[in-house]
All heavy atoms as TSV, in Angstrom:
chain	resi	resn	atom	element	x	y	z
A	1	MET	N	N	11.687	-17.166	-1.564
A	1	MET	CA	C	11.354	-16.030	-0.748
A	1	MET	C	C	9.852	-15.966	-0.510
A	1	MET	O	O	9.427	-15.601	0.617
A	1	MET	CB	C	11.834	-14.819	-1.447
A	1	MET	CG	C	11.580	-13.518	-0.751
A	1	MET	SD	S	12.133	-12.092	-1.598
A	1	MET	CE	C	13.322	-11.473	-0.423
A	2	PHE	N	N	9.009	-16.283	-1.455
A	2	PHE	CA	C	7.554	-16.242	-1.259
A	2	PHE	C	C	6.966	-17.632	-1.465
A	2	PHE	O	O	7.527	-18.404	-2.207
A	2	PHE	CB	C	6.879	-15.264	-2.215
A	2	PHE	CG	C	7.389	-13.850	-2.121
A	2	PHE	CD1	C	8.239	-13.340	-3.136
A	2	PHE	CD2	C	7.006	-13.041	-1.094
A	2	PHE	CE1	C	8.689	-12.038	-3.028
A	2	PHE	CE2	C	7.459	-11.756	-1.003
A	2	PHE	CZ	C	8.320	-11.260	-1.925
A	3	LEU	N	N	5.801	-17.826	-0.815
A	3	LEU	CA	C	5.090	-19.119	-1.043
A	3	LEU	C	C	4.553	-19.192	-2.448
A	3	LEU	O	O	4.118	-18.199	-2.979
A	3	LEU	CB	C	3.923	-19.246	-0.092
A	3	LEU	CG	C	4.214	-19.382	1.364
A	3	LEU	CD1	C	2.938	-19.673	2.162
A	3	LEU	CD2	C	5.220	-20.508	1.699
A	4	SER	N	N	4.638	-20.420	-3.072
A	4	SER	CA	C	4.035	-20.588	-4.413
A	4	SER	C	C	2.529	-20.587	-4.281
A	4	SER	O	O	1.955	-20.680	-3.198
A	4	SER	CB	C	4.531	-21.921	-5.033
A	4	SER	OG	O	3.974	-22.972	-4.293
A	5	LYS	N	N	1.886	-20.528	-5.439
A	5	LYS	CA	C	0.362	-20.600	-5.406
A	5	LYS	C	C	-0.108	-21.869	-4.842
A	5	LYS	O	O	-1.075	-21.966	-4.095
A	5	LYS	CB	C	-0.154	-20.356	-6.844
A	5	LYS	CG	C	0.060	-18.960	-7.343
A	5	LYS	CD	C	-0.516	-18.823	-8.764
A	5	LYS	CE	C	-0.260	-17.325	-9.242
A	5	LYS	NZ	N	-1.037	-17.060	-10.389
A	6	ASP	N	N	0.573	-23.011	-5.172
A	6	ASP	CA	C	0.163	-24.287	-4.632
A	6	ASP	C	C	0.357	-24.355	-3.148
A	6	ASP	O	O	-0.436	-24.830	-2.427
A	6	ASP	CB	C	0.972	-25.432	-5.325
A	6	ASP	CG	C	0.598	-25.611	-6.734
A	6	ASP	OD1	O	-0.583	-25.253	-7.139
A	6	ASP	OD2	O	1.382	-26.208	-7.520
A	7	GLU	N	N	1.526	-23.807	-2.667
A	7	GLU	CA	C	1.732	-23.818	-1.234
A	7	GLU	C	C	0.729	-22.942	-0.502
A	7	GLU	O	O	0.321	-23.304	0.606
A	7	GLU	CB	C	3.154	-23.261	-0.923
A	7	GLU	CG	C	4.229	-24.215	-1.338
A	7	GLU	CD	C	5.660	-23.657	-1.234
A	7	GLU	OE1	O	5.826	-22.442	-1.565
A	7	GLU	OE2	O	6.576	-24.420	-0.887
A	8	LEU	N	N	0.365	-21.836	-1.041
A	8	LEU	CA	C	-0.656	-20.917	-0.462
A	8	LEU	C	C	-1.985	-21.661	-0.379
A	8	LEU	O	O	-2.693	-21.521	0.625
A	8	LEU	CB	C	-0.721	-19.682	-1.248
A	8	LEU	CG	C	-1.454	-18.488	-0.625
A	8	LEU	CD1	C	-0.928	-18.152	0.708
A	8	LEU	CD2	C	-1.372	-17.336	-1.555
A	9	ALA	N	N	-2.363	-22.345	-1.418
A	9	ALA	CA	C	-3.622	-23.112	-1.492
A	9	ALA	C	C	-3.554	-24.230	-0.382
A	9	ALA	O	O	-4.590	-24.503	0.270
A	9	ALA	CB	C	-3.811	-23.734	-2.870
A	10	THR	N	N	-2.481	-24.885	-0.203
A	10	THR	CA	C	-2.369	-25.923	0.830
A	10	THR	C	C	-2.449	-25.333	2.199
A	10	THR	O	O	-3.154	-25.897	3.057
A	10	THR	CB	C	-1.011	-26.692	0.676
A	10	THR	OG1	O	-0.948	-27.276	-0.619
A	10	THR	CG2	C	-0.925	-27.755	1.710
A	11	LEU	N	N	-1.753	-24.177	2.456
A	11	LEU	CA	C	-1.798	-23.513	3.707
A	11	LEU	C	C	-3.206	-23.105	4.059
A	11	LEU	O	O	-3.669	-23.281	5.255
A	11	LEU	CB	C	-0.867	-22.360	3.731
A	11	LEU	CG	C	-0.814	-21.498	4.978
A	11	LEU	CD1	C	-0.316	-22.261	6.116
A	11	LEU	CD2	C	0.021	-20.214	4.745
A	12	THR	N	N	-3.939	-22.497	3.156
A	12	THR	CA	C	-5.265	-21.886	3.450
A	12	THR	C	C	-6.366	-22.896	3.230
A	12	THR	O	O	-7.471	-22.708	3.836
A	12	THR	CB	C	-5.446	-20.657	2.552
A	12	THR	OG1	O	-5.511	-21.075	1.222
A	12	THR	CG2	C	-4.423	-19.593	2.823
A	13	GLY	N	N	-6.162	-23.815	2.372
A	13	GLY	CA	C	-7.264	-24.802	2.001
A	13	GLY	C	C	-8.147	-24.168	0.927
A	13	GLY	O	O	-9.159	-24.732	0.573
A	14	TRP	N	N	-7.758	-23.068	0.355
A	14	TRP	CA	C	-8.550	-22.363	-0.759
A	14	TRP	C	C	-7.695	-22.066	-1.896
A	14	TRP	O	O	-6.537	-21.766	-1.740
A	14	TRP	CB	C	-9.183	-21.107	-0.132
A	14	TRP	CG	C	-10.083	-21.299	0.948
A	14	TRP	CD1	C	-9.842	-21.240	2.290
A	14	TRP	CD2	C	-11.514	-21.565	0.832
A	14	TRP	NE1	N	-10.993	-21.464	3.011
A	14	TRP	CE2	C	-12.040	-21.643	2.141
A	14	TRP	CE3	C	-12.380	-21.711	-0.296
A	14	TRP	CZ2	C	-13.365	-21.916	2.408
A	14	TRP	CZ3	C	-13.715	-22.006	0.000
A	14	TRP	CH2	C	-14.204	-22.068	1.332
A	15	LYS	N	N	-8.351	-22.015	-3.135
A	15	LYS	CA	C	-7.687	-21.528	-4.322
A	15	LYS	C	C	-8.147	-20.175	-4.682
A	15	LYS	O	O	-7.495	-19.429	-5.386
A	15	LYS	CB	C	-7.874	-22.479	-5.471
A	15	LYS	CG	C	-7.103	-23.770	-5.288
A	15	LYS	CD	C	-7.135	-24.622	-6.594
A	15	LYS	CE	C	-6.277	-25.833	-6.296
A	15	LYS	NZ	N	-6.163	-26.662	-7.524
A	16	HIS	N	N	-9.313	-19.756	-4.204
A	16	HIS	CA	C	-9.891	-18.432	-4.475
A	16	HIS	C	C	-9.153	-17.359	-3.673
A	16	HIS	O	O	-8.989	-17.487	-2.421
A	16	HIS	CB	C	-11.368	-18.439	-4.118
A	16	HIS	CG	C	-12.104	-17.241	-4.604
A	16	HIS	ND1	N	-12.236	-16.172	-3.776
A	16	HIS	CD2	C	-12.679	-17.015	-5.752
A	16	HIS	CE1	C	-12.944	-15.210	-4.502
A	16	HIS	NE2	N	-13.188	-15.731	-5.751
A	17	LYS	N	N	-8.718	-16.291	-4.303
A	17	LYS	CA	C	-7.878	-15.245	-3.666
A	17	LYS	C	C	-8.547	-14.620	-2.415
A	17	LYS	O	O	-7.921	-14.529	-1.437
A	17	LYS	CB	C	-7.556	-14.158	-4.678
A	17	LYS	CG	C	-6.723	-14.640	-5.813
A	17	LYS	CD	C	-6.392	-13.509	-6.742
A	17	LYS	CE	C	-7.553	-13.296	-7.742
A	17	LYS	NZ	N	-7.258	-12.407	-8.919
A	18	ALA	N	N	-9.810	-14.297	-2.566
A	18	ALA	CA	C	-10.544	-13.626	-1.402
A	18	ALA	C	C	-10.598	-14.594	-0.167
A	18	ALA	O	O	-10.379	-14.180	0.936
A	18	ALA	CB	C	-11.848	-13.166	-1.833
A	19	LYS	N	N	-10.857	-15.889	-0.435
A	19	LYS	CA	C	-10.968	-16.861	0.599
A	19	LYS	C	C	-9.546	-17.115	1.221
A	19	LYS	O	O	-9.416	-17.325	2.419
A	19	LYS	CB	C	-11.527	-18.184	0.106
A	19	LYS	CG	C	-12.956	-18.065	-0.335
A	19	LYS	CD	C	-13.813	-17.992	0.963
A	19	LYS	CE	C	-15.262	-18.125	0.597
A	19	LYS	NZ	N	-16.106	-18.018	1.836
A	20	GLN	N	N	-8.478	-17.081	0.388
A	20	GLN	CA	C	-7.168	-17.219	0.909
A	20	GLN	C	C	-6.870	-16.098	1.914
A	20	GLN	O	O	-6.264	-16.269	2.945
A	20	GLN	CB	C	-6.140	-17.255	-0.246
A	20	GLN	CG	C	-6.159	-18.555	-1.013
A	20	GLN	CD	C	-5.218	-18.509	-2.173
A	20	GLN	OE1	O	-4.842	-17.458	-2.694
A	20	GLN	NE2	N	-4.777	-19.692	-2.599
A	21	CYS	N	N	-7.128	-14.822	1.468
A	21	CYS	CA	C	-6.881	-13.679	2.341
A	21	CYS	C	C	-7.657	-13.818	3.637
A	21	CYS	O	O	-7.099	-13.503	4.714
A	21	CYS	CB	C	-7.336	-12.387	1.609
A	21	CYS	SG	S	-6.254	-11.997	0.269
A	22	GLU	N	N	-8.913	-14.217	3.623
A	22	GLU	CA	C	-9.711	-14.353	4.744
A	22	GLU	C	C	-9.105	-15.403	5.693
A	22	GLU	O	O	-9.042	-15.127	6.916
A	22	GLU	CB	C	-11.134	-14.848	4.273
A	22	GLU	CG	C	-12.197	-14.891	5.328
A	22	GLU	CD	C	-13.536	-15.293	4.702
A	22	GLU	OE1	O	-13.915	-14.676	3.695
A	22	GLU	OE2	O	-14.150	-16.257	5.234
A	23	GLN	N	N	-8.685	-16.487	5.183
A	23	GLN	CA	C	-8.072	-17.591	6.016
A	23	GLN	C	C	-6.718	-17.170	6.600
A	23	GLN	O	O	-6.463	-17.447	7.777
A	23	GLN	CB	C	-7.885	-18.852	5.139
A	23	GLN	CG	C	-7.451	-20.031	5.979
A	23	GLN	CD	C	-8.402	-20.449	7.008
A	23	GLN	OE1	O	-9.607	-20.305	6.930
A	23	GLN	NE2	N	-7.872	-21.005	8.063
A	24	LEU	N	N	-5.943	-16.421	5.824
A	24	LEU	CA	C	-4.661	-15.937	6.317
A	24	LEU	C	C	-4.924	-14.980	7.507
A	24	LEU	O	O	-4.166	-15.055	8.473
A	24	LEU	CB	C	-3.836	-15.260	5.218
A	24	LEU	CG	C	-3.315	-16.158	4.156
A	24	LEU	CD1	C	-2.781	-15.376	2.966
A	24	LEU	CD2	C	-2.236	-17.094	4.678
A	25	ARG	N	N	-5.937	-14.156	7.420
A	25	ARG	CA	C	-6.190	-13.308	8.564
A	25	ARG	C	C	-6.585	-14.089	9.769
A	25	ARG	O	O	-6.151	-13.808	10.858
A	25	ARG	CB	C	-7.323	-12.340	8.144
A	25	ARG	CG	C	-6.922	-11.242	7.283
A	25	ARG	CD	C	-8.025	-10.167	7.019
A	25	ARG	NE	N	-7.687	-9.294	5.938
A	25	ARG	CZ	C	-8.041	-9.485	4.684
A	25	ARG	NH1	N	-8.905	-10.449	4.369
A	25	ARG	NH2	N	-7.668	-8.619	3.716
A	26	ARG	N	N	-7.430	-15.142	9.558
A	26	ARG	CA	C	-7.826	-15.979	10.703
A	26	ARG	C	C	-6.575	-16.639	11.347
A	26	ARG	O	O	-6.630	-16.836	12.538
A	26	ARG	CB	C	-8.777	-17.079	10.187
A	26	ARG	CG	C	-10.213	-16.641	10.113
A	26	ARG	CD	C	-11.133	-17.801	10.003
A	26	ARG	NE	N	-12.255	-17.388	9.194
A	26	ARG	CZ	C	-12.588	-17.880	8.017
A	26	ARG	NH1	N	-11.981	-18.952	7.522
A	26	ARG	NH2	N	-13.683	-17.454	7.337
A	27	GLN	N	N	-5.690	-17.098	10.494
A	27	GLN	CA	C	-4.487	-17.756	11.006
A	27	GLN	C	C	-3.427	-16.865	11.576
A	27	GLN	O	O	-2.505	-17.244	12.200
A	27	GLN	CB	C	-3.861	-18.636	9.848
A	27	GLN	CG	C	-4.738	-19.699	9.355
A	27	GLN	CD	C	-4.166	-20.380	8.160
A	27	GLN	OE1	O	-3.339	-19.854	7.357
A	27	GLN	NE2	N	-4.594	-21.629	7.890
A	28	GLY	N	N	-3.613	-15.584	11.339
A	28	GLY	CA	C	-2.624	-14.591	11.874
A	28	GLY	C	C	-1.336	-14.591	11.097
A	28	GLY	O	O	-0.308	-14.205	11.638
A	29	VAL	N	N	-1.440	-14.945	9.847
A	29	VAL	CA	C	-0.224	-14.993	8.937
A	29	VAL	C	C	-0.103	-13.603	8.251
A	29	VAL	O	O	-1.113	-13.127	7.603
A	29	VAL	CB	C	-0.340	-16.096	7.926
A	29	VAL	CG1	C	0.811	-16.050	6.938
A	29	VAL	CG2	C	-0.484	-17.417	8.618
A	30	ALA	N	N	0.967	-13.018	8.365
A	30	ALA	CA	C	1.291	-11.700	7.658
A	30	ALA	C	C	1.325	-11.871	6.197
A	30	ALA	O	O	1.984	-12.814	5.754
A	30	ALA	CB	C	2.588	-11.093	8.205
A	31	PHE	N	N	0.653	-11.047	5.498
A	31	PHE	CA	C	0.677	-11.091	4.008
A	31	PHE	C	C	0.377	-9.763	3.450
A	31	PHE	O	O	-0.073	-8.855	4.099
A	31	PHE	CB	C	-0.350	-12.131	3.451
A	31	PHE	CG	C	-1.755	-11.726	3.662
A	31	PHE	CD1	C	-2.456	-11.141	2.591
A	31	PHE	CD2	C	-2.440	-11.917	4.895
A	31	PHE	CE1	C	-3.761	-10.783	2.744
A	31	PHE	CE2	C	-3.737	-11.527	4.982
A	31	PHE	CZ	C	-4.445	-11.013	3.957
A	32	ARG	N	N	0.651	-9.636	2.109
A	32	ARG	CA	C	0.412	-8.385	1.350
A	32	ARG	C	C	-0.452	-8.892	0.170
A	32	ARG	O	O	-0.363	-10.104	-0.236
A	32	ARG	CB	C	1.657	-7.728	0.875
A	32	ARG	CG	C	2.584	-7.286	1.945
A	32	ARG	CD	C	2.082	-5.995	2.547
A	32	ARG	NE	N	3.084	-5.591	3.445
A	32	ARG	CZ	C	2.957	-4.475	4.153
A	32	ARG	NH1	N	1.899	-3.725	4.040
A	32	ARG	NH2	N	3.869	-4.092	5.079
A	33	VAL	N	N	-1.177	-7.965	-0.435
A	33	VAL	CA	C	-1.924	-8.274	-1.652
A	33	VAL	C	C	-1.263	-7.577	-2.753
A	33	VAL	O	O	-0.982	-6.347	-2.711
A	33	VAL	CB	C	-3.375	-7.806	-1.460
A	33	VAL	CG1	C	-4.188	-8.032	-2.806
A	33	VAL	CG2	C	-4.091	-8.477	-0.300
A	34	ASN	N	N	-0.896	-8.284	-3.887
A	34	ASN	CA	C	-0.297	-7.724	-5.011
A	34	ASN	C	C	-1.305	-6.976	-5.921
A	34	ASN	O	O	-2.465	-6.980	-5.573
A	34	ASN	CB	C	0.646	-8.738	-5.756
A	34	ASN	CG	C	-0.229	-9.803	-6.483
A	34	ASN	OD1	O	-1.457	-9.683	-6.654
A	34	ASN	ND2	N	0.506	-10.814	-6.951
A	35	ALA	N	N	-0.790	-6.435	-7.041
A	35	ALA	CA	C	-1.590	-5.688	-7.955
A	35	ALA	C	C	-2.670	-6.529	-8.630
A	35	ALA	O	O	-3.717	-6.060	-9.024
A	35	ALA	CB	C	-0.742	-5.052	-9.009
A	36	ARG	N	N	-2.464	-7.846	-8.629
A	36	ARG	CA	C	-3.508	-8.777	-9.182
A	36	ARG	C	C	-4.539	-9.248	-8.134
A	36	ARG	O	O	-5.430	-9.979	-8.421
A	36	ARG	CB	C	-2.806	-10.057	-9.716
A	36	ARG	CG	C	-1.959	-9.702	-10.933
A	36	ARG	CD	C	-1.371	-11.040	-11.458
A	36	ARG	NE	N	-0.627	-10.799	-12.668
A	36	ARG	CZ	C	0.003	-11.734	-13.317
A	36	ARG	NH1	N	-0.030	-13.008	-12.875
A	36	ARG	NH2	N	0.683	-11.443	-14.372
A	37	GLY	N	N	-4.369	-8.768	-6.885
A	37	GLY	CA	C	-5.324	-9.133	-5.871
A	37	GLY	C	C	-4.967	-10.417	-5.232
A	37	GLY	O	O	-5.740	-11.032	-4.453
A	38	GLU	N	N	-3.705	-10.931	-5.493
A	38	GLU	CA	C	-3.360	-12.203	-4.906
A	38	GLU	C	C	-2.541	-12.037	-3.632
A	38	GLU	O	O	-1.730	-11.063	-3.543
A	38	GLU	CB	C	-2.404	-12.960	-5.869
A	38	GLU	CG	C	-3.016	-13.217	-7.205
A	38	GLU	CD	C	-1.923	-13.609	-8.250
A	38	GLU	OE1	O	-0.761	-13.255	-8.169
A	38	GLU	OE2	O	-2.423	-14.376	-9.203
A	39	PRO	N	N	-2.801	-12.821	-2.581
A	39	PRO	CA	C	-2.049	-12.671	-1.328
A	39	PRO	C	C	-0.623	-13.197	-1.546
A	39	PRO	O	O	-0.400	-14.220	-2.214
A	39	PRO	CB	C	-2.902	-13.562	-0.354
A	39	PRO	CG	C	-3.646	-14.592	-1.218
A	39	PRO	CD	C	-3.849	-13.835	-2.518
A	40	ILE	N	N	0.268	-12.474	-1.026
A	40	ILE	CA	C	1.739	-12.822	-1.105
A	40	ILE	C	C	2.219	-13.023	0.347
A	40	ILE	O	O	2.090	-12.144	1.190
A	40	ILE	CB	C	2.534	-11.698	-1.771
A	40	ILE	CG1	C	1.940	-11.371	-3.148
A	40	ILE	CG2	C	4.026	-12.002	-1.858
A	40	ILE	CD1	C	2.071	-12.482	-4.202
A	41	VAL	N	N	2.742	-14.243	0.629
A	41	VAL	CA	C	3.237	-14.524	1.903
A	41	VAL	C	C	4.777	-14.836	1.861
A	41	VAL	O	O	5.232	-15.674	1.032
A	41	VAL	CB	C	2.520	-15.864	2.477
A	41	VAL	CG1	C	3.115	-16.187	3.860
A	41	VAL	CG2	C	1.001	-15.539	2.558
A	42	CYS	N	N	5.559	-14.150	2.660
A	42	CYS	CA	C	6.975	-14.453	2.717
A	42	CYS	C	C	7.161	-15.707	3.489
A	42	CYS	O	O	6.519	-15.945	4.491
A	42	CYS	CB	C	7.714	-13.354	3.514
A	42	CYS	SG	S	7.805	-11.783	2.572
A	43	ARG	N	N	8.108	-16.499	3.067
A	43	ARG	CA	C	8.428	-17.716	3.692
A	43	ARG	C	C	8.800	-17.389	5.203
A	43	ARG	O	O	8.541	-18.235	6.138
A	43	ARG	CB	C	9.522	-18.516	3.091
A	43	ARG	CG	C	9.232	-19.120	1.792
A	43	ARG	CD	C	10.270	-20.070	1.258
A	43	ARG	NE	N	9.744	-20.553	0.014
A	43	ARG	CZ	C	8.889	-21.531	-0.149
A	43	ARG	NH1	N	8.352	-22.067	0.927
A	43	ARG	NH2	N	8.504	-21.895	-1.321
A	44	SER	N	N	9.557	-16.356	5.422
A	44	SER	CA	C	10.039	-16.034	6.774
A	44	SER	C	C	8.804	-15.793	7.749
A	44	SER	O	O	9.039	-15.986	8.928
A	44	SER	CB	C	10.892	-14.799	6.726
A	44	SER	OG	O	10.204	-13.686	6.278
A	45	ALA	N	N	7.674	-15.433	7.207
A	45	ALA	CA	C	6.547	-15.263	8.088
A	45	ALA	C	C	6.052	-16.549	8.674
A	45	ALA	O	O	5.476	-16.561	9.782
A	45	ALA	CB	C	5.331	-14.605	7.290
A	46	LEU	N	N	6.408	-17.695	8.039
A	46	LEU	CA	C	5.984	-18.985	8.570
A	46	LEU	C	C	7.105	-19.669	9.244
A	46	LEU	O	O	6.889	-20.558	10.136
A	46	LEU	CB	C	5.417	-19.850	7.376
A	46	LEU	CG	C	4.197	-19.281	6.703
A	46	LEU	CD1	C	3.839	-20.136	5.466
A	46	LEU	CD2	C	3.072	-19.158	7.685
A	47	GLU	N	N	8.310	-19.459	8.804
A	47	GLU	CA	C	9.521	-20.163	9.355
A	47	GLU	C	C	10.048	-19.528	10.589
A	47	GLU	O	O	10.863	-20.136	11.288
A	47	GLU	CB	C	10.598	-20.213	8.260
A	47	GLU	CG	C	10.206	-21.050	7.058
A	47	GLU	CD	C	11.257	-20.934	5.927
A	47	GLU	OE1	O	12.117	-20.046	5.964
A	47	GLU	OE2	O	11.101	-21.731	4.983
A	48	GLY	N	N	9.592	-18.364	10.890
A	48	GLY	CA	C	10.022	-17.666	12.080
A	48	GLY	C	C	11.399	-16.965	11.963
A	48	GLY	O	O	12.011	-16.592	12.923
A	49	THR	N	N	11.894	-16.904	10.753
A	49	THR	CA	C	13.197	-16.148	10.534
A	49	THR	C	C	12.873	-14.761	10.166
A	49	THR	O	O	12.223	-14.464	9.226
A	49	THR	CB	C	13.972	-16.828	9.373
A	49	THR	OG1	O	13.182	-16.850	8.218
A	49	THR	CG2	C	14.416	-18.227	9.741
A	50	THR	N	N	13.323	-13.865	11.041
A	50	THR	CA	C	13.145	-12.451	10.789
A	50	THR	C	C	14.494	-11.728	10.731
A	50	THR	O	O	15.476	-12.261	11.171
A	50	THR	CB	C	12.236	-11.809	11.916
A	50	THR	OG1	O	12.986	-11.952	13.098
A	50	THR	CG2	C	10.911	-12.485	12.048
A	51	GLU	N	N	14.473	-10.554	10.166
A	51	GLU	CA	C	15.680	-9.781	10.058
A	51	GLU	C	C	16.208	-9.517	11.492
A	51	GLU	O	O	17.404	-9.609	11.736
A	51	GLU	CB	C	15.409	-8.474	9.310
A	51	GLU	CG	C	16.650	-7.646	9.112
A	51	GLU	CD	C	16.302	-6.425	8.312
A	51	GLU	OE1	O	15.473	-6.461	7.408
A	51	GLU	OE2	O	16.980	-5.371	8.592
A	52	LYS	N	N	15.275	-9.266	12.434
A	52	LYS	CA	C	15.692	-8.993	13.794
A	52	LYS	C	C	16.368	-10.176	14.396
A	52	LYS	O	O	17.417	-10.017	15.028
A	52	LYS	CB	C	14.476	-8.637	14.606
A	52	LYS	CG	C	14.736	-8.093	15.963
A	52	LYS	CD	C	13.444	-7.597	16.678
A	52	LYS	CE	C	13.663	-6.925	17.974
A	52	LYS	NZ	N	12.427	-6.446	18.562
A	53	LYS	N	N	15.901	-11.413	14.168
A	53	LYS	CA	C	16.512	-12.581	14.681
A	53	LYS	C	C	17.859	-12.849	14.038
A	53	LYS	O	O	18.796	-13.215	14.686
A	53	LYS	CB	C	15.569	-13.825	14.458
A	53	LYS	CG	C	16.097	-15.073	15.000
A	53	LYS	CD	C	15.175	-16.235	14.771
A	53	LYS	CE	C	15.700	-17.506	15.262
A	53	LYS	NZ	N	14.893	-18.645	15.004
A	54	GLN	N	N	17.968	-12.607	12.770
A	54	GLN	CA	C	19.255	-12.801	12.060
A	54	GLN	C	C	20.257	-11.869	12.585
A	54	GLN	O	O	21.437	-12.200	12.707
A	54	GLN	CB	C	19.026	-12.612	10.577
A	54	GLN	CG	C	18.287	-13.735	9.887
A	54	GLN	CD	C	17.822	-13.370	8.470
A	54	GLN	OE1	O	18.047	-12.299	7.972
A	54	GLN	NE2	N	17.237	-14.292	7.828
A	55	LYS	N	N	19.912	-10.623	12.907
A	55	LYS	CA	C	20.812	-9.623	13.405
A	55	LYS	C	C	21.322	-10.036	14.799
A	55	LYS	O	O	22.432	-9.835	15.185
A	55	LYS	CB	C	20.239	-8.243	13.452
A	55	LYS	CG	C	20.124	-7.564	12.140
A	55	LYS	CD	C	19.528	-6.241	12.213
A	55	LYS	CE	C	19.459	-5.565	10.851
A	55	LYS	NZ	N	18.858	-4.174	10.909
A	56	ALA	N	N	20.414	-10.681	15.548
A	56	ALA	CA	C	20.724	-11.047	16.954
A	56	ALA	C	C	21.786	-12.179	16.939
A	56	ALA	O	O	22.512	-12.325	17.882
A	56	ALA	CB	C	19.475	-11.540	17.672
A	57	ASP	N	N	21.813	-12.942	15.844
A	57	ASP	CA	C	22.809	-14.015	15.733
A	57	ASP	C	C	24.206	-13.506	15.519
A	57	ASP	O	O	25.183	-14.233	15.779
A	57	ASP	CB	C	22.413	-15.039	14.639
A	57	ASP	CG	C	21.145	-15.767	14.861
A	57	ASP	OD1	O	20.777	-15.842	16.078
A	57	ASP	OD2	O	20.515	-16.283	13.959
A	58	LYS	N	N	24.355	-12.302	14.987
A	58	LYS	CA	C	25.663	-11.745	14.712
A	58	LYS	C	C	26.277	-11.206	16.057
A	58	LYS	O	O	25.568	-10.690	16.870
A	58	LYS	CB	C	25.578	-10.560	13.723
A	58	LYS	CG	C	25.150	-10.957	12.315
A	58	LYS	CD	C	25.119	-9.809	11.414
A	58	LYS	CE	C	24.635	-10.238	10.027
A	58	LYS	NZ	N	24.538	-9.065	9.183
A	59	PRO	N	N	27.523	-11.405	16.234
A	59	PRO	CA	C	28.145	-10.800	17.471
A	59	PRO	C	C	28.146	-9.294	17.355
A	59	PRO	O	O	28.257	-8.673	16.306
A	59	PRO	CB	C	29.615	-11.376	17.369
A	59	PRO	CG	C	29.849	-11.743	15.983
A	59	PRO	CD	C	28.490	-12.081	15.375
A	60	ALA	N	N	27.935	-8.771	18.520
A	60	ALA	CA	C	27.892	-7.247	18.636
A	60	ALA	C	C	29.268	-6.714	18.334
A	60	ALA	O	O	30.306	-7.280	18.663
A	60	ALA	CB	C	27.451	-6.834	20.022
A	61	TRP	N	N	29.350	-5.496	17.649
A	61	TRP	CA	C	30.538	-4.852	17.354
A	61	TRP	C	C	31.240	-4.424	18.680
A	61	TRP	O	O	30.660	-4.017	19.614
A	61	TRP	CB	C	30.316	-3.586	16.503
A	61	TRP	CG	C	31.542	-2.894	16.187
A	61	TRP	CD1	C	32.375	-3.158	15.151
A	61	TRP	CD2	C	32.087	-1.731	16.803
A	61	TRP	NE1	N	33.477	-2.301	15.122
A	61	TRP	CE2	C	33.300	-1.385	16.196
A	61	TRP	CE3	C	31.757	-1.023	17.916
A	61	TRP	CZ2	C	34.105	-0.303	16.584
A	61	TRP	CZ3	C	32.548	0.037	18.304
A	61	TRP	CH2	C	33.677	0.349	17.613
A	62	GLN	N	N	32.533	-4.616	18.697
A	62	GLN	CA	C	33.314	-4.238	19.878
A	62	GLN	C	C	34.580	-3.561	19.453
A	62	GLN	O	O	35.236	-4.005	18.527
A	62	GLN	CB	C	33.670	-5.494	20.700
A	62	GLN	CG	C	34.195	-5.235	22.011
A	62	GLN	CD	C	34.425	-6.536	22.779
A	62	GLN	OE1	O	34.461	-7.600	22.256
A	62	GLN	NE2	N	34.579	-6.377	24.087
A	63	SER	N	N	34.872	-2.438	20.076
A	63	SER	CA	C	35.990	-1.619	19.752
A	63	SER	C	C	37.292	-2.451	20.095
A	63	SER	O	O	37.365	-3.101	21.149
A	63	SER	CB	C	36.019	-0.354	20.551
A	63	SER	OG	O	37.297	0.378	20.422
A	64	ALA	N	N	38.372	-2.321	19.263
A	64	ALA	CA	C	39.573	-2.942	19.576
A	64	ALA	C	C	40.243	-2.267	20.834
A	64	ALA	O	O	41.076	-2.890	21.493
A	64	ALA	CB	C	40.526	-2.766	18.366
A	65	MET	N	N	39.849	-1.027	21.135
A	65	MET	CA	C	40.403	-0.306	22.281
A	65	MET	C	C	39.856	-0.966	23.563
A	65	MET	O	O	40.470	-0.782	24.636
A	65	MET	CB	C	40.004	1.141	22.196
A	65	MET	CG	C	40.546	1.865	20.916
A	65	MET	SD	S	42.329	1.794	20.882
A	65	MET	CE	C	42.710	3.068	22.106
A	66	SER	N	N	38.729	-1.571	23.603
A	66	SER	CA	C	38.189	-2.066	24.820
A	66	SER	C	C	38.594	-3.483	25.144
A	66	SER	O	O	38.315	-4.006	26.157
A	66	SER	CB	C	36.643	-2.079	24.751
A	66	SER	OG	O	36.226	-2.926	23.738
A	67	ALA	N	N	39.380	-4.132	24.212
A	67	ALA	CA	C	39.807	-5.465	24.488
A	67	ALA	C	C	41.068	-5.574	25.230
A	67	ALA	O	O	41.793	-4.734	25.514
A	67	ALA	CB	C	39.978	-6.188	23.103
């Protein structure tokens, strides 16, 4: 669900938390900072899978009366 610390370091090129946050902002990657001050990135922020997109893949509800 979230990037690992190693994946985050690879993505940003930094291991220092503040530098990672700075780089994520430059890259336009959505993230949150946890209680430890570490940036947390959802995989979906990079893979392009969003709840909205997943809902669009489902067929729209249709009444049995209209068929």
